[in-house]
N, C-alpha and C positions, 0 to 999 in steps of 0.2 A: 211199227215198225215193223218190218221182216229187217232181223241179224242183215249181218254182211257173213259172206261164209265162207271171202277169203279166206287162206291159209298165212301165216306168220311164215315171211321171209325164210328161218329161224328157226321151223312148229318146233314142238314139242315132242319126244319119243307116245305113242300115243298109253293112250291111262289102257292097267290092267285091272280084271275088275277079281281076279283071286288076291288075296292076302299076299303079303308080304312077311317073313317072319320078324325077320328085322323091324317088321314096324307097327307096332299093336294101331288097333283102330280106336275110335274115340268110343268112348260109353253108347246105349244104346239113349239116353236123357244130351247127351251134346250133338251124336245124330240127330234126333226130334227136331234139336234151335237148329245145328249146318240146312237143315230141308228148309223149312221156317226163312229162315233168308235169306233161302237159294233160291228160294220161290217166291218174300219181296221183291227179292232183286231184277228176278223173273219184269213182277207188274212193273213194276213200277220204274226199271229202263230198256223192256222191247225188248232184252234177249234172244224171249226164246224161254223156252221150257227148262225148270231146273232139272231132272238128271240125269242133260251134258253135264252140270258141272257136280255134278257126283260124284265124278270119276275122276276131278281134281279135290274134292277131295278123299274122295281115299287114301290119300301121299297123308293127309297130317297124316303127322309126327303127335307122338306121346308118351316122344322119351323123354325121362323126368318126370311120368306123371300131373300130367298141368293136370289145373284145374276145369272143371267143365266149363269153366269160362273161357280159361287159354283159349283154352280145346276152339267154342262157340267163333271168337275171335280166329285164330288158324285157318281157320275156317274161310270165316267175312278177305280173308286177305287174299286163299285157295283161286276162288270164285273171285274175288278180280283180276288175279294175272288171268281163268282162265276165256274170261271175257276182254282180258285184254286182248290174250293171242288171237280169239274167236274178229274182233272189229280189225282191228290194227290196221289202218292206213297204210299207201306209200304217196306224197305230194304227185309229182304228174303220173305214176300207172294208175291211180284209181278217182281221184281230184280233178284234175285238171286235165290231164287228158287232152295236149292240144289244142284249146278254147279257153276264148281271148274272152273280156267281160262284155257282153247285150249292154251299150248306155242309154238304148232308148226302150231300160226296161226299169225298174228302181231297185235300193240295192234293200232298206233297212226298212221297213212292213212302216205305216201306220200306227199302229200303238206301241213304236219305241220312236222313231220322231219326234212324233206327239205333233208334226203335219197338219190338221184336223186344224188348229190354234192359229193357222195362220190364214182366213178365208180369204184375201184381196191373192195369194197367190195362183199364177196359173196353172194350167196339168205340171205345161212340163218347169214350167219353176220348182211343183214339188215332187217333177222329179231330179230333177239340184239338188235341190236338196238332201234325197232321202242319200245321193252320189254320197257329197260331202261328209252325213254325218256315217254311211254307212263304211268310208272311209277311214276316216278318222276308231268307231267300230274293234276296226279289224285293228289301229294298232295302238287301242286300248291292250286290244287282249296281247300282241305282241311284248307293250309294255311289260304288262303282266305278269306273267308271262316265264318273268325276269327272270323277278325277286321268288314268284313262285314253281324254277323247280329248281334255283334254288335253297330255298329252306325243306326241301321233302326231301331231296340226298341232305342235307343234315343230317333228320332226323331218321332219315331211312338210317346213318347209320347205329343208330341203338340197337335196330334192331343186331347188326350185323351180327356176335355172336349169339342169334337164339333163333328167336321167330322168322325162320326159312320163306316160310310162306312171303309173312311181313316185308323183311326183307327185297323182298323177286317184286312187289305189288309197290314197293314206289319208287324201283330201280326203270321199275318200267314208265310210271307216272314221269320220272326226270324224263326219260329220256325221252318221254309223248310232248313234254311241255314242249324243252327246244328244239322237234319236229316245229314240231304251233308256232313256234317265232321264230323261223324259219320258213314256216306256208302262212304266216303272212308279210313279212320280205316281199314274198315275189304277190303276195297282191296288194302291194306297194308299188311294186315296182310297176305287175299291169295296170296297177288303176295312175296312176301319170300319164299312159301310156291316149289314155284316154277322157281321162278333161283336164280342164283348161289351164292352163300353168298355174302360180301364186300362192297352190297350197301346200304350208306349211308342218308338218306335225312337231310339236315345238319341246315337249317336256323329253328327257334324255330321261334313256330304260337304266344305266348303268345311279345316275343323282336316285329316281325316283325306288330302286332295289335300293341301295344302304340307307336310305334314310328311312322306308319300312323297318330294314330286318335289323336296325337296332335297338326297334323294340320285343317286350320280351315275347317268347314261344310262342305262349296263351292266347293275346294277341293277336299276331300276325298269324296264329289258321283258324283263327278266329274268322279273320280277314277274304283269307282266301275259300276256307265254304262257302261266306258269303260268292266273293265272286262265283265258284265253282256250278251253284244250285241258280246262282238267277243266268249264267251260260243256260243249262237246261231250260228252264221254265224260257228264259227269249228265245229257245227254237222250238219248242212241243204248242207256246201260245201265241207265236205270233210270223217265224220264219218261217216253217212248214209249212206253213195252208195258207201263206203269201203268194197267188200267182201272178201277183203281176208282176215278181222281179227277180231278176236272171237266174238261171237255172242256177248257173257257175257258182252265182256269189249263196242261194240259198244250197248246193254240194259242199262247195265251202264250209259252211256249219252245218251240214246234216253231219259228215264226216269226226269235223270236234266235238258235236255233241258227242256220238260215239261213246269216242275216248271221256271229255269226261263227264262221258253217266259211270264211268269206275274214277274216277278220280276223285267227285263227290261226297261216297262212303269212305276213302278211305280216308281224307279230311275229317271228317266223324270227327274216326277213330282215333287213327289220333292230335286231335283239341281235346277228349275226352281221357287221356289217355296221360299228356303232358295235366289237363286241370286235377289230375287226382294227385300227382308227384306237388303241386304247390299247397302255399297251409292258406289258411284265409285271408290275411294280409298282402298275401301277392295271389291273390286271383283279384282282390280290393284293383293293385295299385294295376297288373293286367285290362280291368275294365277300364281302365285309364289313358291304359295304353293304347287302347281300340276304339275309342275315343278321340285321337290324338293323329293314329292313326285314321278315322272315318275322314277326322277336315283334312288331312295332306288332297287324297280325295279331292276333298273337296275345290282344295288349291289349288291341283292339275287339271278341272271339269271348268275352272273356273275360265284356265287358263288356257286351253285348248275350246274353247265352249268362245269367246272374242275373238282370237283367231277364225276361226270355222263363219264365225260369222261375214265377222270382215271380209276372206274373202271371195262369200256367198251371193254381195251386195254386191261386190268387184263384180262376176261376173256372171249373172245372172241375166244379163243384157237388155236391163231397163235400171232411169236411174225411181230409186223409191224414197216416197217423205220420205223424211228424218223421225215421222212420228211413222212410219209400217220399218221403218229404218230401224228404231226404237223397240217393237216388236220381236225385230227377225233374232235381235240381240240375246231380247229377254227367250226367245221361243229356244234356241241354245243351247244358256245352262240350264235349262227345265225340263228339257226333255236333256240336254248330259246329267241328270243329278236324276231325274227317274230311270233310267239304265243303267245308270251305276250305283244308286244308295234307295234309291225310295225300291221298287221292284225286289230286290233281295232283302228288306227289309224284312219287306210284307211279304215276303214268298213263304205261308206254311212254313211248310217241312227244316226253312232255320230258324223260322220264329218259335218252331219245338224244340230245337238245337238250345238254338240261346235261350228260352226261359227255364230251362234244363240247367243248366250250367251257372245262372246267377240268382240274385239273390232279390228279394223286390225294391231292397232300397237302391243296387246297382243296376239295377233294370228301367227306374225310375228317374235314373244319373242319366244314363243316355238317354232314354227318348223324349226328357227336357230339352237335351245336349243335341239331338237330329230331329228335333221339329222343326223349324228355320228352313234342316235342305227336299221333306218330305212333304211338297206339293202336293 
């Protein structure tokens, strides 16, 4: 995927390669680490060669003589800032561009909707099902980004008088999440124009956010990291390659993916930073919090999948048999659990991070609690 070369509406000054006397350069070892991280990010996220990011890394301050590890972390935040500037988008100018959705095309790919498990549906009914699930997919992201924005702005305060690269990365992260909420509200209004009446998105974003944010920071950051990573996987593995999907729908999640790629890197760093603060007992309690959060997510999915299945059965254009109607209801819940829980838990990147932060006993406890949800 080629990077977007649009400039930010408030572009940063051009980087200067010559050294600045007031700011020392990272050590050779730290710089080698930063180059490796830049190349890793380029390979993982598709944002081109690392050399452009090194201009940003040259601005990394070592005032106070931080360790190489601190310099490397600062460099990772700086790299996220550089990428954020490069891929920043405007909802109207870059994404919507005066278009409307093509309702003769699918929204959510079959691999996410799992519509192949309903062979009795016609092609038109399968398309409608993908649109119903796609509409909720956008609304779910608008929902979760409410608590994501609140949490990243809160943890960003830890850097206010410290690493300014980290502070800028988190401020940008929060700003982008607020923008994404507005984009998904726009998508909901545009879907309402072309779809039958009767659809309802039931969860209240502020109520869900308050419940999530009542849990430990470790658990909330774990949930956020899980979400950001499955967002990247969904686009990369399903949405980008779906030739049957609406072009506008694909663009929404292309631009979303580009900004979320930085967020996933920041999520991991902040989660690890929080992990280092906690005692073994606090970490163990945080694992229980994470299990409870996944249970909350599943509660939301059960409520919304039932509403969406009822809506689909009502507007699909024919009377489904009781057996087929029950298959539809079960399929919606199964698909939503896969989209928002299972696909992230099984994503290797998330599994590696989580595995490095929990004990074998904690991992087994989580696996036992989540097993009923991972069909």
